C-alpha positions as CSV (number, residue, x, y, z in Angstrom):
1,X,-71.0,-2.9,-46.3
2,X,-70.3,-4.4,-43.4
3,X,-66.9,-3.7,-43.8
4,X,-67.7,-0.3,-43.2
5,X,-70.2,-0.7,-40.5
6,X,-67.0,-2.6,-38.9
7,X,-64.7,0.1,-39.6
8,X,-67.1,2.8,-37.7
9,X,-68.0,0.5,-34.9
10,X,-66.5,2.0,-32.1
11,X,-67.1,-1.0,-30.2
12,X,-64.4,-2.9,-32.6
13,X,-61.7,-0.6,-30.6
14,X,-62.6,-1.4,-27.1
15,X,-60.4,-3.9,-25.8
16,X,-61.9,-4.6,-22.2
17,X,-61.9,-7.9,-21.8
18,X,-59.6,-8.8,-24.6
19,X,-56.2,-10.7,-23.5
20,X,-53.5,-9.0,-25.4
21,X,-49.7,-10.1,-25.0
22,X,-46.6,-8.0,-26.0
23,X,-43.3,-9.2,-27.1
24,X,-40.6,-6.4,-27.5
25,X,-37.2,-7.0,-28.6
26,X,-34.6,-5.9,-26.8
27,X,-31.9,-5.0,-29.9
28,X,-32.2,-1.1,-30.0
29,X,-33.8,-1.6,-26.8
30,X,-33.8,2.7,-26.5
31,X,-36.3,2.9,-29.6
32,X,-38.1,-0.7,-28.1
33,X,-39.2,0.9,-24.8
34,X,-40.4,3.2,-26.2
35,X,-42.5,1.3,-28.9
36,X,-43.4,-0.8,-25.7
37,X,-44.3,2.6,-23.4
38,X,-46.9,3.7,-26.5
39,X,-48.0,0.4,-27.0
40,X,-49.0,-0.2,-23.5
41,X,-50.4,3.3,-22.9
42,X,-53.0,3.4,-26.0
43,X,-54.0,-0.3,-24.6
44,X,-54.8,1.2,-21.3
45,X,-56.8,4.0,-23.3
46,X,-58.7,1.4,-25.2
47,X,-59.6,-0.3,-21.6
48,X,-56.9,-3.0,-21.3
49,X,-53.8,-4.0,-19.3
50,X,-51.5,-6.2,-21.2
51,X,-51.8,-9.9,-20.4
52,X,-48.3,-10.1,-20.4
53,X,-45.0,-8.3,-21.5
54,X,-42.2,-10.4,-22.5
55,X,-38.6,-9.9,-24.0
56,X,-36.7,-11.5,-25.8
57,X,-33.4,-10.5,-27.6
58,X,-34.1,-9.7,-31.2
59,X,-36.5,-9.3,-33.7
60,X,-35.3,-12.9,-35.2
61,X,-36.9,-14.4,-31.5
62,X,-40.0,-12.5,-31.9
63,X,-42.1,-15.2,-34.0
64,X,-40.8,-17.8,-31.7
65,X,-41.9,-16.2,-28.4
66,X,-44.9,-15.3,-30.5
67,X,-45.5,-18.6,-31.7
68,X,-45.2,-20.2,-27.8
69,X,-47.7,-17.7,-26.9
70,X,-49.8,-18.4,-29.5
71,X,-49.8,-22.2,-28.7
72,X,-51.2,-21.4,-24.6
73,X,-54.6,-21.0,-26.9
74,X,-55.8,-17.9,-24.0
75,X,-55.1,-14.9,-25.4
76,X,-57.1,-12.8,-28.1
77,X,-54.2,-11.4,-29.5
78,X,-50.4,-10.3,-29.7
79,X,-48.6,-7.8,-30.3
80,X,-44.6,-8.0,-31.8
81,X,-42.4,-4.5,-31.1
82,X,-39.1,-4.2,-32.5
83,X,-35.9,-2.1,-34.4
84,X,-34.2,-3.0,-37.3
85,X,-32.0,-0.6,-38.6
86,X,-29.8,-0.8,-41.8
87,X,-26.5,-1.4,-41.2
88,X,-23.5,-2.1,-43.7
89,X,-24.3,-5.8,-44.8
90,X,-27.0,-7.9,-46.5
91,X,-28.3,-8.9,-42.4
92,X,-30.8,-5.9,-42.1
93,X,-32.8,-7.3,-45.5
94,X,-32.3,-10.7,-44.2
95,X,-34.0,-9.8,-40.5
96,X,-36.5,-8.0,-41.4
97,X,-38.1,-10.4,-44.3
98,X,-37.6,-13.0,-41.9
99,X,-39.0,-11.6,-39.0
100,X,-42.0,-10.6,-40.9
101,X,-43.1,-14.0,-42.1
102,X,-42.4,-15.4,-38.9
103,X,-44.8,-12.8,-37.4
104,X,-47.5,-13.5,-39.9
105,X,-47.0,-17.4,-40.2
106,X,-48.0,-16.8,-36.5
107,X,-51.3,-15.3,-37.3
108,X,-52.4,-17.3,-40.0
109,X,-51.4,-20.5,-38.1
110,X,-53.3,-19.7,-35.1
111,X,-56.0,-17.7,-36.1
112,X,-55.1,-15.1,-33.3
113,X,-54.6,-11.5,-34.3
114,X,-50.8,-10.8,-34.3
115,X,-49.9,-6.8,-34.8
116,X,-46.5,-6.0,-36.9
117,X,-44.9,-3.3,-35.0
118,X,-41.3,-4.2,-36.4
119,X,-39.6,-0.9,-37.4
120,X,-37.4,-1.5,-40.3
121,X,-36.1,1.5,-41.1
122,X,-32.4,3.4,-42.2
123,X,-31.8,5.4,-39.7
124,X,-32.4,5.8,-35.8
125,X,-34.3,9.3,-36.8
126,X,-36.3,7.7,-39.0
127,X,-37.0,5.0,-36.0
128,X,-37.9,7.9,-33.5
129,X,-40.6,9.2,-35.9
130,X,-42.3,6.0,-35.6
131,X,-42.7,5.7,-32.1
132,X,-46.5,5.8,-32.4
133,X,-46.2,2.6,-34.0
134,X,-46.6,0.8,-31.1
135,X,-50.2,2.5,-30.4
136,X,-51.0,1.6,-33.5
137,X,-50.7,-1.9,-32.9
138,X,-52.4,-1.8,-30.0
139,X,-55.6,-0.9,-31.7
140,X,-54.9,-3.1,-34.6
141,X,-54.4,-5.8,-32.2
142,X,-58.0,-5.2,-30.1
143,X,-59.3,-4.1,-33.9
144,X,-58.4,-7.4,-35.2
145,X,-59.7,-9.6,-31.5
146,X,-63.0,-8.3,-31.9
147,X,-63.3,-8.7,-35.4
148,X,-62.4,-12.6,-34.5
149,X,-64.8,-12.5,-31.9
150,X,-67.3,-11.2,-34.0
151,X,-66.8,-13.6,-37.1
152,X,-67.2,-16.6,-34.6
153,X,-70.3,-14.9,-33.6
154,X,-69.1,-14.5,-29.9
155,X,-70.3,-11.1,-28.3
156,X,-67.8,-8.7,-28.8
157,X,-67.4,-6.5,-26.1
């Protein structure tokens, strides 16, 4: 029943006082700029400004930037934003699998909330349909940061 309580608790989506960094991949920047905008707007709606916004070349560089940020120990959550569109080669699978695994490794290694907003799509139309993933990531980052604080016995708001 505790899980249901946390899910229904509006305080779990209160971003005030949280330090959340966003990392945007520039590859397919016309998509990732919109993901970043969606994420930032939702974070503000929830009560926080991004603590940092960084830009990296592509999805494969996202985990390294997240790792460097997580090592600092001063952030509550991280958000990775990118877009990988399938091409004609196996490179799509490599980039998708490697970036997703790297993002997850950072979260587990450092015990920090990391929201994975890397779109992996067949074409640009699918990417545009999923722009709200930025806002979803903002909510996931806030909720997981609050959950971590709750489980550590810290004040959540």
